[in-house]
Backbone as JSON Lines, residues from 0, in Angstrom:
{"i":0,"aa":"M","n":[14.21,-20.83,-22.47],"ca":[14.45,-21.99,-22.7],"c":[15.51,-22.61,-21.96]}
{"i":1,"aa":"K","n":[15.25,-23.9,-21.69],"ca":[16.51,-24.87,-20.84],"c":[17.43,-25.62,-21.67]}
{"i":2,"aa":"K","n":[18.76,-25.59,-21.58],"ca":[19.29,-26.39,-22.41],"c":[19.51,-27.94,-21.64]}
{"i":3,"aa":"Y","n":[19.49,-28.74,-22.83],"ca":[19.69,-30.19,-22.29],"c":[20.98,-30.68,-23.01]}
{"i":4,"aa":"K","n":[21.55,-31.63,-22.47],"ca":[22.53,-32.51,-23.05],"c":[22.35,-33.71,-23.45]}
{"i":5,"aa":"A","n":[22.14,-34.48,-24.79],"ca":[21.68,-35.47,-25.19],"c":[23.17,-36.48,-25.51]}
{"i":6,"aa":"T","n":[23.06,-37.62,-25.0],"ca":[24.33,-38.5,-25.34],"c":[23.63,-39.62,-26.39]}
{"i":7,"aa":"Y","n":[24.34,-39.97,-27.33],"ca":[24.22,-40.92,-28.39],"c":[25.45,-41.9,-28.31]}
{"i":8,"aa":"W","n":[24.77,-42.8,-28.84],"ca":[25.82,-43.92,-29.52],"c":[25.9,-43.7,-31.14]}
{"i":9,"aa":"R","n":[27.03,-43.65,-31.74],"ca":[27.13,-43.73,-33.14],"c":[27.59,-44.89,-33.5]}
{"i":10,"aa":"E","n":[27.06,-45.62,-34.22],"ca":[27.67,-46.68,-34.74],"c":[28.45,-46.75,-35.97]}
{"i":11,"aa":"N","n":[29.61,-47.39,-36.02],"ca":[30.75,-47.45,-37.15],"c":[31.41,-48.33,-36.84]}
{"i":12,"aa":"P","n":[30.93,-49.66,-37.78],"ca":[31.83,-51.1,-37.93],"c":[33.33,-50.91,-38.07]}
{"i":13,"aa":"Q","n":[33.67,-49.88,-38.51],"ca":[35.35,-49.72,-38.98],"c":[36.08,-49.55,-37.72]}
{"i":14,"aa":"L","n":[35.3,-48.95,-36.64],"ca":[35.86,-48.81,-35.5],"c":[36.3,-50.13,-34.48]}
{"i":15,"aa":"P","n":[37.37,-50.22,-33.59],"ca":[37.37,-51.56,-32.7],"c":[36.21,-51.76,-31.74]}
{"i":16,"aa":"K","n":[35.56,-50.63,-31.37],"ca":[34.38,-50.89,-30.41],"c":[32.95,-50.81,-31.42]}
{"i":17,"aa":"G","n":[33.25,-50.59,-32.59],"ca":[31.82,-50.77,-32.98],"c":[31.3,-49.54,-33.2]}
{"i":18,"aa":"G","n":[31.65,-48.41,-32.75],"ca":[31.31,-46.9,-32.73],"c":[31.82,-46.07,-31.53]}
{"i":19,"aa":"Y","n":[31.03,-45.21,-31.39],"ca":[31.46,-44.1,-30.19],"c":[30.65,-43.34,-29.57]}
{"i":20,"aa":"E","n":[30.66,-42.73,-28.26],"ca":[29.55,-41.76,-28.1],"c":[30.01,-40.62,-28.2]}
{"i":21,"aa":"T","n":[28.58,-39.7,-28.52],"ca":[28.72,-38.34,-28.63],"c":[27.62,-37.44,-28.36]}
{"i":22,"aa":"T","n":[27.97,-36.42,-27.79],"ca":[26.62,-35.56,-27.23],"c":[26.27,-34.24,-28.24]}
{"i":23,"aa":"R","n":[25.22,-34.06,-27.85],"ca":[24.75,-32.79,-28.59],"c":[23.93,-31.94,-27.44]}
{"i":24,"aa":"T","n":[23.68,-30.68,-27.84],"ca":[23.31,-29.55,-26.64],"c":[22.11,-29.33,-27.6]}
{"i":25,"aa":"I","n":[20.83,-29.53,-26.73],"ca":[19.4,-29.11,-27.42],"c":[18.74,-28.2,-26.45]}
{"i":26,"aa":"E","n":[18.01,-27.09,-27.06],"ca":[17.18,-26.23,-26.18],"c":[15.64,-26.65,-26.37]}
{"i":27,"aa":"A","n":[15.21,-26.68,-25.03],"ca":[13.76,-26.95,-25.11],"c":[13.23,-26.25,-23.77]}
{"i":28,"aa":"R","n":[11.96,-26.34,-23.69],"ca":[11.29,-25.56,-22.65],"c":[11.04,-27.03,-21.37]}
{"i":29,"aa":"T","n":[10.77,-28.04,-22.01],"ca":[10.32,-28.93,-20.99],"c":[11.22,-30.44,-21.45]}
{"i":30,"aa":"P","n":[11.5,-31.28,-20.55],"ca":[12.33,-32.51,-20.7],"c":[11.52,-33.45,-21.82]}
{"i":31,"aa":"E","n":[10.51,-33.63,-21.71],"ca":[9.62,-34.25,-22.66],"c":[10.05,-33.41,-24.26]}
{"i":32,"aa":"A","n":[9.85,-32.36,-24.23],"ca":[9.92,-31.63,-25.61],"c":[11.76,-32.0,-26.02]}
{"i":33,"aa":"A","n":[12.48,-31.75,-25.06],"ca":[13.94,-32.15,-25.15],"c":[13.97,-33.4,-25.56]}
{"i":34,"aa":"K","n":[13.47,-34.41,-25.37],"ca":[13.65,-36.02,-25.79],"c":[13.05,-36.16,-26.96]}
{"i":35,"aa":"K","n":[11.85,-35.23,-27.41],"ca":[11.2,-35.63,-28.87],"c":[12.21,-34.88,-29.84]}
{"i":36,"aa":"K","n":[12.89,-33.91,-29.39],"ca":[13.99,-33.43,-30.31],"c":[15.12,-34.25,-30.74]}
{"i":37,"aa":"A","n":[15.51,-34.64,-29.56],"ca":[16.63,-35.74,-29.68],"c":[16.42,-36.91,-30.37]}
{"i":38,"aa":"E","n":[15.12,-37.42,-30.19],"ca":[14.83,-38.47,-30.91],"c":[14.68,-38.25,-32.37]}
{"i":39,"aa":"Q","n":[14.29,-37.11,-32.79],"ca":[14.13,-36.57,-34.19],"c":[15.65,-36.65,-34.98]}
{"i":40,"aa":"L","n":[16.54,-36.21,-34.33],"ca":[17.86,-36.46,-34.46],"c":[18.23,-37.73,-35.15]}
{"i":41,"aa":"T","n":[17.96,-38.75,-34.07],"ca":[18.32,-40.06,-34.77],"c":[17.55,-40.71,-35.85]}
{"i":42,"aa":"V","n":[16.43,-40.28,-36.23],"ca":[15.72,-40.44,-37.56],"c":[16.81,-39.87,-38.85]}
{"i":43,"aa":"S","n":[17.39,-38.58,-38.63],"ca":[18.04,-37.74,-39.37],"c":[19.25,-38.63,-39.84]}
{"i":44,"aa":"Y","n":[19.9,-39.1,-38.65],"ca":[21.27,-39.66,-38.61],"c":[21.03,-41.24,-38.13]}
{"i":45,"aa":"G","n":[20.66,-42.28,-39.24],"ca":[20.2,-43.35,-38.96],"c":[21.22,-44.32,-38.12]}
{"i":46,"aa":"S","n":[22.47,-43.7,-37.79],"ca":[23.18,-44.23,-37.07],"c":[23.52,-44.07,-35.44]}
{"i":47,"aa":"L","n":[22.7,-42.94,-35.3],"ca":[22.71,-42.6,-33.86],"c":[21.63,-43.39,-33.19]}
{"i":48,"aa":"R","n":[21.74,-43.58,-31.84],"ca":[20.98,-44.13,-30.98],"c":[21.08,-43.38,-29.64]}
{"i":49,"aa":"L","n":[19.99,-42.75,-29.18],"ca":[19.81,-42.08,-27.88],"c":[19.82,-42.91,-26.91]}
{"i":50,"aa":"I","n":[20.93,-42.52,-25.87],"ca":[21.37,-43.1,-24.77],"c":[20.81,-42.42,-23.49]}
{"i":51,"aa":"D","n":[20.84,-41.02,-23.28],"ca":[20.4,-40.34,-22.4],"c":[20.22,-38.86,-22.48]}
{"i":52,"aa":"I","n":[19.6,-38.04,-21.67],"ca":[19.19,-36.91,-21.94],"c":[19.14,-36.36,-20.53]}
{"i":53,"aa":"E","n":[19.83,-35.01,-20.35],"ca":[19.73,-34.59,-18.88],"c":[20.08,-32.98,-19.08]}
{"i":54,"aa":"E","n":[19.6,-32.44,-18.15],"ca":[19.63,-31.05,-18.15],"c":[21.09,-30.43,-18.1]}
{"i":55,"aa":"A","n":[21.38,-29.66,-18.97],"ca":[22.79,-29.06,-18.8],"c":[23.07,-27.94,-17.87]}
């Protein structure tokens, strides 16, 4: 399995910029599988939006 780094925007209206960027490490066999796993996190955390995903 390869490791991928997913970058998200986490919305928080109480912060001056309205949120912040955060990253997560995802293990998957293909870039498509990594993107699918990364997008599943946005469903679990409604305030997350996927910005980018790259191989770590």
